[in-house]
C-alpha positions in Angstrom: 119.2 151.1 129.1 120.0 149.6 132.5 117.1 147.2 132.1 118.6 145.5 128.9 121.6 144.0 130.6 119.6 141.7 133.0 117.3 140.7 130.1 120.3 139.7 128.0 121.8 137.6 130.8 118.4 135.8 131.3 118.2 135.1 127.6 121.7 133.7 127.5 121.0 131.4 130.4 117.7 130.1 128.9 119.4 129.6 125.5 122.2 127.6 127.2 119.6 125.4 128.9 117.7 124.8 125.7 120.9 124.0 123.7 122.1 121.7 126.4 118.8 119.9 126.4 118.9 119.6 122.6 122.3 117.9 122.8 121.0 115.3 125.3 118.0 114.7 123.1 120.2 114.2 120.0 122.4 111.8 121.8 119.4 109.8 123.0 117.9 109.6 119.5 121.2 108.6 118.0 121.5 105.7 120.5 118.0 104.5 119.8 118.3 104.5 116.1 121.7 102.8 115.9 122.2 99.5 114.2 121.3 96.4 116.2 124.0 94.3 117.9 125.4 92.1 115.2 128.3 89.7 114.6 129.8 88.0 111.6 129.5 84.2 112.1 130.3 81.1 110.1 126.8 79.7 109.2 128.3 76.1 108.9 129.9 76.1 112.3 126.8 75.6 114.6 127.4 73.4 117.6 124.7 72.7 120.2 125.4 74.5 123.5 127.8 76.8 121.8 126.1 78.4 118.8 128.0 79.8 115.8 131.7 80.5 115.5 132.3 84.3 115.3 134.6 85.2 112.4 136.1 88.5 111.1 133.6 91.1 109.9 135.5 91.0 106.6 133.9 87.7 105.8 130.5 89.2 105.9 131.5 92.3 103.8 132.9 90.4 100.8 131.6 87.8 98.5 135.1 86.3 98.1 135.2 84.6 101.5 136.3 81.1 102.2 133.7 81.0 105.0 129.9 80.7 104.6 129.5 83.8 106.7 126.5 85.9 107.6 125.4 88.6 110.0 124.0 87.2 113.3 121.8 89.7 115.2 121.3 89.9 119.0 122.0 86.9 121.2 124.8 86.4 123.5 128.6 86.0 122.9 130.7 83.6 124.9 134.3 83.7 123.9 134.4 83.2 120.2 130.9 81.7 119.9 127.5 83.4 119.6 124.1 82.0 120.3 120.4 82.8 121.0 120.3 85.3 118.2 118.9 85.3 114.6 120.1 85.8 111.1 117.1 88.0 110.5 117.7 91.7 111.0 115.3 93.0 113.6 112.8 95.5 112.3 112.1 98.9 113.8 109.7 99.0 116.7 109.3 97.1 119.9 110.3 93.5 120.1 112.0 93.4 116.7 108.9 92.0 114.9 107.7 95.1 113.1 104.6 94.8 111.1 105.5 95.7 107.5 109.3 95.3 107.9 109.1 91.5 107.6 111.9 91.3 110.2 110.1 89.1 112.8 108.4 85.8 113.2 104.6 85.8 113.1 102.7 82.9 114.6 99.0 82.3 115.0 98.2 82.1 118.7 94.9 81.0 120.3 92.3 81.7 117.6 94.9 83.6 115.5 95.4 81.1 112.7 94.3 82.0 109.2 91.2 80.3 108.1 90.1 79.4 111.6 86.4 79.6 112.2 84.7 80.7 115.4 82.6 78.3 117.3 
Protein backbone atom coordinates (compact mmCIF):
# COMPACT_ATOMS: atom_id res chain seq x y z
CA UNK A 1 0.00 0.00 0.00
CA UNK A 2 2.99 2.30 0.16
CA UNK A 3 2.79 2.76 -3.62
CA UNK A 4 -0.68 4.34 -3.61
CA UNK A 5 0.29 7.46 -1.71
CA UNK A 6 2.71 8.85 -4.39
CA UNK A 7 0.18 7.94 -7.10
CA UNK A 8 -2.53 9.96 -5.35
CA UNK A 9 -0.21 12.96 -5.02
CA UNK A 10 0.66 12.76 -8.71
CA UNK A 11 -3.02 12.59 -9.65
CA UNK A 12 -3.87 15.55 -7.46
CA UNK A 13 -1.14 17.65 -9.04
CA UNK A 14 -2.20 16.81 -12.59
CA UNK A 15 -5.85 17.46 -11.73
CA UNK A 16 -4.91 20.86 -10.34
CA UNK A 17 -3.02 21.73 -13.52
CA UNK A 18 -5.95 20.60 -15.71
CA UNK A 19 -8.50 22.53 -13.65
CA UNK A 20 -6.32 25.65 -13.65
CA UNK A 21 -5.93 25.42 -17.41
CA UNK A 22 -9.69 25.03 -17.85
CA UNK A 23 -10.25 28.20 -15.84
CA UNK A 24 -7.92 30.15 -18.10
CA UNK A 25 -9.63 28.73 -21.18
CA UNK A 26 -13.07 29.67 -19.84
CA UNK A 27 -11.91 33.23 -19.11
CA UNK A 28 -10.45 33.58 -22.60
CA UNK A 29 -13.63 32.29 -24.27
CA UNK A 30 -15.79 34.62 -22.20
CA UNK A 31 -13.70 37.60 -23.24
CA UNK A 32 -13.90 36.64 -26.91
CA UNK A 33 -17.64 36.12 -26.94
CA UNK A 34 -18.60 39.26 -25.06
CA UNK A 35 -20.67 42.05 -26.55
CA UNK A 36 -18.85 44.47 -28.84
CA UNK A 37 -17.93 47.91 -27.53
CA UNK A 38 -21.08 50.05 -27.77
CA UNK A 39 -22.33 53.44 -26.65
CA UNK A 40 -25.72 55.07 -26.65
CA UNK A 41 -25.62 58.20 -28.82
CA UNK A 42 -28.03 60.86 -30.05
CA UNK A 43 -28.47 60.09 -33.77
CA UNK A 44 -29.42 63.71 -34.49
CA UNK A 45 -26.32 65.24 -32.88
CA UNK A 46 -23.68 64.49 -35.52
CA UNK A 47 -20.98 67.13 -35.94
CA UNK A 48 -18.08 66.82 -38.39
CA UNK A 49 -14.82 66.27 -36.56
CA UNK A 50 -16.59 65.27 -33.35
CA UNK A 51 -19.06 62.52 -34.23
CA UNK A 52 -22.19 61.80 -32.20
CA UNK A 53 -23.04 63.04 -28.71
CA UNK A 54 -22.93 60.19 -26.16
CA UNK A 55 -26.07 60.05 -23.99
CA UNK A 56 -27.27 57.87 -21.12
CA UNK A 57 -27.78 54.15 -21.92
CA UNK A 58 -31.32 54.58 -20.61
CA UNK A 59 -32.17 56.45 -23.83
CA UNK A 60 -31.36 53.35 -25.91
CA UNK A 61 -33.19 50.95 -23.60
CA UNK A 62 -36.56 52.69 -23.62
CA UNK A 63 -38.95 53.76 -26.35
CA UNK A 64 -40.06 56.76 -24.27
CA UNK A 65 -36.94 58.85 -24.78
CA UNK A 66 -36.85 62.51 -25.72
CA UNK A 67 -33.65 61.79 -27.69
CA UNK A 68 -33.46 59.98 -31.03
CA UNK A 69 -30.94 57.52 -29.58
CA UNK A 70 -29.29 54.40 -30.90
CA UNK A 71 -26.47 52.01 -30.09
CA UNK A 72 -23.18 53.02 -31.73
CA UNK A 73 -20.65 50.21 -32.06
CA UNK A 74 -16.86 50.45 -32.02
CA UNK A 75 -15.15 53.66 -32.91
CA UNK A 76 -13.44 56.07 -30.59
CA UNK A 77 -14.74 58.16 -27.72
CA UNK A 78 -13.35 61.62 -27.05
CA UNK A 79 -14.94 63.28 -24.07
CA UNK A 80 -18.69 63.04 -24.55
CA UNK A 81 -18.45 62.40 -28.32
CA UNK A 82 -18.05 59.15 -30.28
CA UNK A 83 -16.93 58.76 -33.88
CA UNK A 84 -15.47 56.34 -36.43
CA UNK A 85 -17.96 53.62 -35.49
CA UNK A 86 -21.20 52.25 -36.87
CA UNK A 87 -24.86 51.85 -35.97
CA UNK A 88 -24.68 48.31 -37.35
CA UNK A 89 -23.86 45.65 -34.79
CA UNK A 90 -20.79 43.74 -35.94
CA UNK A 91 -21.36 40.08 -36.78
CA UNK A 92 -19.36 37.22 -35.37
CA UNK A 93 -16.13 36.37 -37.12
CA UNK A 94 -13.13 38.39 -38.14
CA UNK A 95 -13.53 41.97 -39.25
CA UNK A 96 -17.15 42.28 -38.22
CA UNK A 97 -18.46 41.56 -41.71
CA UNK A 98 -19.72 38.04 -41.16
CA UNK A 99 -21.21 36.26 -44.16
CA UNK A 100 -24.77 35.38 -43.22
CA UNK A 101 -25.10 37.69 -40.23
CA UNK A 102 -25.74 40.75 -42.39
CA UNK A 103 -23.65 42.82 -40.00
CA UNK A 104 -21.12 44.23 -42.44
CA UNK A 105 -20.78 46.14 -45.65
CA UNK A 106 -20.19 44.16 -48.81
CA UNK A 107 -18.71 45.93 -51.80
CA UNK A 108 -17.76 44.57 -55.19
CA UNK A 109 -14.03 44.95 -55.67
CA UNK A 110 -12.03 44.47 -58.84
CA UNK A 111 -14.12 42.07 -60.90
CA UNK A 112 -16.38 41.47 -57.91
CA UNK A 113 -19.48 43.33 -59.05
CA UNK A 114 -22.61 41.30 -59.79
CA UNK A 115 -23.40 40.91 -63.43
CA UNK A 116 -19.88 41.73 -64.57
CA UNK A 117 -18.57 39.82 -67.51
CA UNK A 118 -15.05 38.56 -67.98
CA UNK A 119 -13.07 39.84 -70.83
